[in-house]
C-alpha positions as CSV (number, residue, x, y, z in Angstrom):
1,M,19.0,203.7,75.8
2,L,16.7,201.4,73.8
3,E,13.9,203.6,73.4
4,E,15.7,206.6,72.0
5,G,16.9,204.1,69.3
6,K,13.6,203.0,68.5
7,E,12.6,206.4,68.4
8,I,15.6,206.8,65.7
9,L,14.7,203.8,64.1
10,S,11.2,205.0,63.4
11,Q,12.5,208.3,61.6
12,Q,14.0,205.7,58.9
13,S,11.4,205.6,56.2
14,F,13.7,202.5,54.6
15,S,13.9,200.7,57.6
16,L,10.1,201.2,58.3
17,L,9.8,199.9,54.5
18,L,11.7,196.4,55.2
19,G,10.1,195.8,58.5
20,E,13.4,196.0,61.0
21,K,13.0,195.9,64.7
22,L,15.7,197.3,66.9
23,E,16.2,194.9,69.3
24,V,19.2,195.8,71.2
25,F,21.0,199.7,72.0
26,E,23.9,199.6,74.7
27,A,27.0,201.2,74.7
28,G,29.0,199.7,71.9
29,T,26.5,197.3,70.4
30,A,23.7,197.0,68.8
31,E,21.6,194.3,67.2
32,L,18.7,194.5,64.6
33,S,16.4,192.3,62.8
34,L,14.0,191.8,60.2
35,K,11.7,189.4,59.6
36,M,12.0,187.6,55.7
37,R,9.5,187.8,53.2
38,D,8.9,186.7,49.7
39,D,9.9,190.2,48.2
40,L,13.1,190.5,49.8
41,K,14.2,187.3,48.4
42,Q,16.2,187.4,44.9
43,N,15.2,184.9,42.3
44,N,17.1,181.5,44.3
45,G,14.8,182.1,47.0
46,F,17.2,183.4,49.7
47,A,17.3,186.9,51.2
48,H,18.7,189.6,48.4
49,G,22.3,190.7,49.1
50,G,21.4,194.2,49.2
51,V,18.8,193.6,52.2
52,V,21.7,191.8,54.3
53,S,24.3,194.3,53.4
54,Y,21.6,196.9,54.0
55,L,21.1,195.5,57.6
56,A,25.0,195.3,58.4
57,D,25.2,199.1,57.3
58,N,22.6,200.5,59.4
59,C,23.6,197.5,62.6
60,I,27.0,199.1,62.7
61,T,25.6,202.9,62.5
62,F,23.6,202.1,65.4
63,A,26.7,200.7,67.2
64,G,28.7,203.6,66.6
65,A,26.0,205.9,67.4
66,S,25.9,204.4,71.0
67,V,28.9,205.6,71.2
68,L,29.6,208.8,69.2
69,G,26.0,209.8,69.2
70,S,24.8,211.1,65.7
71,C,26.6,209.4,62.8
72,V,26.9,208.4,59.4
73,T,28.5,205.4,57.9
74,S,31.6,206.5,55.9
75,E,32.7,203.3,54.4
76,Y,31.9,199.5,55.0
77,K,32.6,196.3,53.8
78,V,30.6,193.0,53.6
79,N,31.9,189.4,53.2
80,Y,29.0,186.9,52.3
81,V,30.0,183.9,53.7
82,R,26.5,181.7,52.9
83,P,23.3,182.3,51.6
84,A,20.6,184.0,53.9
85,I,18.1,181.5,54.2
86,G,15.8,181.5,57.4
87,E,12.7,183.0,58.6
88,R,14.7,186.0,60.0
89,L,17.4,188.2,59.7
90,V,19.6,188.9,62.9
91,A,22.3,191.3,62.5
92,R,24.8,192.0,65.8
93,S,27.2,194.7,66.1
94,T,30.1,195.8,68.4
95,V,32.6,198.8,68.3
96,L,35.9,197.9,68.0
97,Y,37.7,201.3,68.3
98,S,36.1,204.5,69.1
99,G,37.9,207.8,69.3
100,K,36.0,211.3,69.5
101,R,34.8,211.4,65.9
102,Q,35.1,208.0,64.4
103,A,34.5,204.3,65.5
104,T,35.3,201.5,63.5
105,C,32.5,198.7,64.0
106,E,32.3,194.9,62.8
107,C,28.6,193.2,62.2
108,K,27.9,189.4,61.9
109,V,24.6,189.3,60.2
110,Y,23.0,185.7,61.2
111,A,20.0,183.5,59.2
112,K,17.8,182.4,62.0
113,T,14.9,179.6,62.0
114,D,13.7,178.5,65.2
115,N,16.3,178.3,67.6
116,E,19.5,177.4,64.6
117,E,21.4,180.5,63.7
118,K,23.9,180.4,60.5
119,L,26.3,183.4,59.8
120,V,25.7,184.4,56.2
121,A,27.8,187.8,56.5
122,V,30.5,189.8,58.3
123,S,30.8,193.4,58.0
124,L,33.6,195.7,58.6
125,G,32.9,199.9,59.0
126,T,34.1,203.1,59.8
127,I,31.4,205.5,61.6
128,N,31.6,209.3,61.7
129,K,30.1,211.7,63.6
130,I,28.4,214.6,62.4
131,D,27.7,218.1,63.4
132,A,23.7,218.7,64.1
133,C,22.7,220.1,61.1
């Protein structure tokens, strides 16, 4: 599944622009990471909230896709718990519930420095299956 997920990620130009990497893609779970760069930070020196939010959104969508197939986010929310300061951001998402056409997923985003991870955001979203276009 991981190689298939990496192929899908390679077709997302915005993900490529940010430098996002798919680390885990298994039934019911996904993990994405992003190396922090100065151009992804806000004026106080930590990751811009939009970057953290995007990482959470994409991660919950990958988790949903692991059980639904082709899908999109229909809604999600993000709670920021501390500034995202670190060398890398890591998002880990799991499917909490899945039906035939919809999944509810959660995601936790961490800022990572060396071997230390700090929780920076928590997200909850609804992912809907889409029919082939």
